[in-house]
Phi, psi and omega in degrees: 000049187288348184280351184226153176287167178299318180300314181294320179297318178296323178295317178297318180300311182297315181290325179293320179295318176298321182296309184293326177294320178294325180294321183272348183305319182296347180289340188248118180286330181265127182298329179290321177293320177299318178295318179295322178295321177298317179291327175301314179297318176302318180296320178298325183272359182284175181276357180299134181288323178253121183266050181284168179301319180294319180294317179294322179295319179297317179295329181274353182080018179274151180287344180199177187275006190298318181293321178295319179293326180297328178300323182270339187238284193288331183288162182249107173203159191260110179293332178291326176294325177291326175302316179298321178297315179299312182300314180296321179297316179297316181296318178304323187268319192246006188303139174202134183297337180265013182298161179243131172267118184253130181248133176196173181235161175214155182259152176237103185294135184220159169248151179083186186238003189272330183298134186304125177084359184289149178178171176279111183207160182285138171221134176294340179299325178254345181073024182195174173280126182205173180283116186196168165260155177237128174245135175258131188233156171240126177246135176268121183236122179223181179293348180267346182143191182212149179197153176296144172232353178197164181201155176217137173273125180278129178250113177297165180297333177299339175268308186292338177272006183233082184306317179300321179295319178297317181296317180300324180272006178061036174289133182305137178305143179090354178290127182240170180298137175220132178292166178298317174300326177294321176296321178297319178300318179301318182289322178296315179299320181293321178296318179294317180298330180273007180059036174293127182282112174204156181246344188223156169233135177233140180198166179273189190290345175299330189246008193272352183228137174118216190294332181301318179301312181295320179301316183289325177295318179295328182275356181073032179250138174280164179207155170226101188240131180295147175222165179286161183295337181265007179293134186272136176232148176210142180261162175205176183073220185267013180277153176305144184295121177221129178201137177132184177292149183305318182296319179292322178298316180298318181293335182270000182283145175289156179302328182289347181284344184267143182223130180276119184222158175262134176272007181134171180278133174250187181294338181246022179110196182301138178271089187271137172215168170267137186230148172223148183225127178246116173282131186254324181191148171259134184223147178281138180300330183289354173292337182249336178207113186294347178276353182253159179219165180115159182262131178238153182243129173268138184208177176237121177253134183235133178246133179237126179292131183294323186284312187240000178077007180299138186250147172225148189232146184219131170275137186232154176215120187208155174305140180307137181096352178294128183272168180298327180301318180293315181297321178297318179294323176298313178299324180296340178292348175299336176301329184299320182284329175296318176295321180299314179298313183298313181293316182295327178281316185284328188246336188240003175075031180305321183258021181258018181292128181257359181277165181245349187271164174303311183294321180299317180296311184293323179292313180300309184298320183288325174296322175296319177302320179295317178298318180294318179299322179296317179294325177294320178294318178298315180299318180294312182293323181290337180269354176289155176303138181293123182288160177296149183278089181283173178298321179297321179296317181297319180295321177297319180297319180295324178293321180292329182272000000 
């Protein structure tokens, strides 16, 4: 936050916190629950390393965690309405027409079998199959910053095929099994329906093949989606001849086809890799939506690790003429959701949820999303050029003091 003084940053923090609390206040019919929710948010933003009910209660001055727990469990309020508030807040602050919607999942390690959606499944958070919940998230990433705008709890078939278990965890009636890509489609559709401004979607190979591609083509959105090394690609029309598995195509490329590029700045400087891009075909947008026009290019983007030569592959869809530099930068935005997970877990208690119900998970996670969005907004505003100290600014400062 080098663009603002400490005083200005603190002022932005205070005003931002008042703003987000005012936005969520109408969700709670009971003034006591609204107060507890406000204190819950304070607890998430506190310096406590563990955001447990007892820790949040202590920070709020409560004799026990019951009021904090009521926010996640016994009280009546709509977590989906809070998602809309978070999404609108993020768009107000970080909107950019060239933004990237990044899709990814993260694990929540658990013990026992009662927590909604828990089971033995693979999570990259632990790097192995373990007992956990899986959440699929959408992060909005633009030149102004990044923040979560949606989430879905993944329910394995061991849950959806067991109605008594679903009822015990208060899963809404009618909820059926949905794959992680299906959950991602729901979030992308909701973002489009809400007129969230973005031009691209980026995701890893879990989400790179199938209906998501067709949905994005119909919506006029570009994408850079990971695929497996054995995924088949083929060119047609006037494009150079390319056919075969992605891995075989990469091995057959000339040395001149590779270009060293940065996918963005990392903690240790530019994230450099060697990249190659194969254009496969030019297609008219009206093939997928007759209301759209323009030429789009389907392609294969390949990333090679400089140190060990490890390869990663991406299916791409972009307006004709889009260069490899742009596609590489879009893929590089996947870092934003990795940073979001790390920060939200380490600083805001994303994985400190102690509830077992469907509603408890969604309420806790969405409140964390709101806290994260607030910090992203503060970071963006604090980095803006400091405005001149007008008379109105001076009067506000006098009121605060």
